[in-house]
N, C-alpha and C positions, 0 to 999 in steps of 0.2 A: 643969889638965886640962880639956878642953872639955866643956861640958854636953851630955848625951845628948838627942837629939831624942825627942819623944814620939809614940806612935801617932796621936794627934789631929793632930799636925803633918804626918804623912805624908798623912793624908786631906786636909788643908787644901791642900797643894801639888799633890796629884794631881787635885783636883776641877776646876780650870780647863781640864784637857786635854779637848778635845772631838772628837767625830766631825765630819769635814769636811762630810759630807752633810747630817745633820740638825741640827748645831750643839748637840747635847745632850752633857752631861758623860759621859765614859766610865764614871765611877763610877755614875751614874744608870742607864746602859744595862746595867751589869753586865759590861762588857768588861774593866774593871780591878777586881780584887777581892783580898781577903786581904792588905792591906798590913800589914807587921809588921817587927820589928827583931830582929836577932841580933848583939848587941854593936854594932860600928860599921858593920854592913851592913844596908841596907834591902832588903826583898823584897816582891814582889807578883806576882799572877797576871795574865796577859794572854791573854784568850780572845776572839779576833775572829771574827765571822761571815764567811762567804765573801766577801760583797760589800765588806767593809772590809779585806781582806788587803793591798791596795795601800797602805794607810796605816800598815802595821806599823812600818816603819823610822822614819817621822816621829814616831809615838806613842812608840816606845821612846826616841828621842833626847830628846823633850820631858820624858818622865818621868824619865829618868836625870839630866838637867840640873837639874830641879826638886828632886829628892831629894838630889843631891850638894851643893846650895846650903845644905842644912840643917846646922846645927852638929853636929859629931860624926859625920856620915855619911862614911865613907871608900870605900864600895863599894855598888853596886846590883846586885841579882840579879833578873832577870825570868824568871819561870816561864811558858813558852809552853804554854798548855793547848789542847785540841782546840777547833775553832771553836765559838763560843757557840750557833750554830744550824745544824743540818744537816750538820756536818762528817763524822760517821760515815757518813751516807748518801752523800755525795759520794765518800768513799774507796771504798765498796763498788762504786759504779758505775764508778769509774775502774778498779778491778781487773777487773770483768767485761768492760769495754770493751777490755781489753788481754789477754784470755785467762786472767784469774785465776779463782780459785774453782772449778777443775776444770771450767770450761765452764758452770757453773750461773749463769744470769742471774736477778737479783732479780725477784720477781713485780711486774707492772705494777699501779700503784695509781691508781684514779680520783681526781680532784680534787674535794673536797666542794663541791657546788653547781654544778659545771660539767658540762653534759650532753654536749658534744662538744668535741674538740680537733682543730684543723686546722693543719698546719704549712705555711709558705711557704718554699721552699728554692730554691737556685740552685747551679749548679756553679762559677760564678766571680762575682767582684764586678763592680759597675758595670752590671748588666743591669736595674736598677730593681726588685729584689726587695722592698726596704723600701717603695718607692712602691706596689707591688702589695699588700703586706700591709696597709698603713695604709688605703689606699682601699677595699680589700675589706672591712676591718672597719667602716669608716664606711658603706659601701653596705649591708652586712648590717644595721647599726643603723637605717639609713633604712627598711629593710623591716620594722622592728618587732622585730628580734631583740635580745636582751640580750647584748652583745658585750664580751669582754675582749680586750686585745692584750698579749701578752708579747713584749717586745723581747729576744730571746735572742742578738742579735748583740752579744756582750759587748765585743768589741774595737772595734767601730764602731757604737755605738748612735745611730741617727738619728731614731727615732720621736719623742723629745721635741721636736726642732726641727720636724718635720713636723706635729705636733699643737699647736704653740705653747705648750709647757709646760716648756721647757728651764730656766726659772728657778725651777721649783717643786721641792719636796722632799716625798716621801711621809711620812706620819706613821708612826712606829714605836711599837708598843705592846708592853709586857711586857719581860722580861729573859731573857737566856740562850736556852735552847732553846725557850722559849715566845714569843719575839718574833714579832710579826705586822706586816707592812707593809700599809698602806692604799693601794690604787692611786689614781692621779691620774685624775680624770674630765675628759674633754675631747672635744668633737665627738661627743658621744653615746656614747662608749665609755670603759671603764676600762682604764688602761694602767700597766704597770711597765716599767722599763728601767734598765740600769746607768747610763745617762746622767743619771738623776735622783739618783744616789747618789755621784757623784764630781764633782770640780771641773772646770770647763771646761778643755779641752785636756789633762786628766790622762790619761796612757796607762794601760791595764790590761795588766800584764805578768805573766801567770799561766800555770802549767802545767795539765795536764789535770784533776787532782783538784780544784783550786780552782774551775776552770770548771764542773765537774760539780756541785760543791756549791752554787754560786750559782744554777744553773738549777733544781736541786731546791728551793731556797728560794723562787724565783719561782713554782714550781708549787704548792708545798704550804704555804708560810708567808706567803701573801698573802691578805688577806680579799677574795676574788673575789666573795663574795655568790652570788646566783643568776644564772648565765650560760647562755644557750642554746648559746653557742659561744665558745671561746677560740682566737683566731688567734695562732699563734706565728711570729714573724719570726726565722728561723734565720740564722746567719752563712753566707757562701758556703763551698762545699767539702764534704768528706766526713770531718769530724773528730769531736772529742770532743763538741761540742754536739749534733750529730745523733745520735750514739750515746746520749748521756745521755737525750735526749727519747724516742727510740724504745724504750729499755729501761725508762724510768721510768713512762710513762703510756700507757694505751690511746688510740689516735688513730683518728678517723674516716678520716683519710688525709692525704696531702701533695700540695701543688701545686708543680710544678716550673716555674720561670720561666727563660726564655731569650730572647735576641734572635735574629733570623734568621741572623746570620753564623755561619760554620762554627766559628770559634774558640770561640764561646759554646756552640754545639751539642755540641762534643766534650766539654766539661766537664759540660754538662747530662746527657749520656748516662751519665757515670760516677755522678753524683748519683742519677739515676733508678734505675740498676742497684743502687746501694747500698740504697735503700729496698726494692726488690723482694726483694733477698737477705735483708733483715731482716724480711720478712713484713709490711711496712707498705703499706697500700693507696695506690696512686698515683691520685689523683682525676683527674689530667690535666695537660696542659701549657698554660702561658700564654705566648704570644709577645708580648713587650713591644717597643716601638719598631718596630712592624711597618712603619710608614711615617710620614714627617714631613708634617704638614699646616701650611702657612705661614699666618700670621695674616692676611696681606693677600690671600690667595687660597684661602679655605677649601674651594673646589670641587676643588682640586688636592691631590695627594699624591705623595710621592717616597720610594721604597724605598731609603733611603740605606744601610741595613745588609743589603741583599739581600732576598729574598722566599722564602716557602714553608718556611723552616727549621723553624718550630714544627710545621707540619703533618707534615713528614718525621719529626721526632723522635717525635711522637705515634703515627704509623703504625708506625714501627719497634717501639715498645713496646706497641702494641695498647691505647693509652689514648686518651681523648678529647682533642681540641684545644679547650680551654675558652674561649679568647678570643684575639683578635689586637688588641692595644691600640696605637692610633696614638700618635705623639709630637706634642704641641702645647705651645706656650709656657705656657698656664695650668697645665700639670702641674708644671713647674718653679716657677712663681710661687707656686702654692698650697703646695708643699712648703716653699719658703723662708720663706713668710709665716705658716706655722702653720695653714693651713686647706686641707685636701686638696681636690683638684680636683672630687671628687664633691659637695662642699659649696660651694666657692667659684665653680665654673663648671659647674653641672649640665647646661647645655645643650650643652656641647662634645661632640664625637664621642668623646673619651677618657672623659669622665664617663659617657656613655651606655653605652660598652663595659664600664666597671666595674660599672655597675648590672646589665647583662645577665649579667656574670660572677657577681655576687652572687645573681642569680635562679637560675642553674644550681647554684651551691653550696648554696643554701637547700634544694634538693630532696633533698640528702644529710642534712639536719638534721631533728631532731624538730620537730613543730609546737609553738610556745611554749605553755606551760601557762597 
């Protein structure tokens, strides 16, 4: 008769299983707990926070293989527990966003230490929304504001690359529901992003409730410290992320980014209308890629995507046209090299336009204490 494995052996074989983002043991993080034996069956609890749900299948497979290799273990039972951090909040937001709870929305909760929240949104992808969010955050920091950047574009997180920190992982403190992430400091701002928590090229394949949960974690379970403003880079469109943010936290307002071309304007109209219907202040419209300025002829400009679209959208919605941002090669170069154009090439027309945009936005913010 084979010898029965011991509880200590269960711990020993589970301890090497690690979080792909932080490299820490799941036992240490509290994501795996309560390993025990029932005759020839090994059991344990698996409670993953929202940002780690994409690792669930890999973790389950590794744990199952490790336990079945023990002498006397014939079966493994994994008890899936609620997310270790913020899961109940994500579920409630998901229900509210889809008409649950008899139409009752959860009360918006301020973020401790954060004085104002400004979202940057777009109706469609590819209009430079993340470029606007990152450069606006850096420009506000250049003006002496204490700035945080929340990259809420969960499916396409680009901020780590644009800020040159794609190879870094935020520190995670505590266990279970008390876990707190420390944002990464770069270019004068503090930033969190899904891109810092997953492997390179790893897709995030989540439904709404999981997306809602991670956004709430980024809002309330990050050590933001004292921030005059938190800039939130939203994904394109009018979906769960927009609903989660608008329902979770009071916002100073949202900036809608578009290009001059009609296909971009059509989607931007829908996004702008969504925020107005939700009672969120639209601070104004930013027209990106308004004209191309060639590097060998900086006195010239070419309206390759059309002209006047941002002004028309702003006029239709009776909101300000906050900026018309030209397209120059240093914008792309700065984003690819991890140093945004407002820092890498401050003398360019685009950098100056970003600084002017920050000047306008700063008038909406409290004076730093």
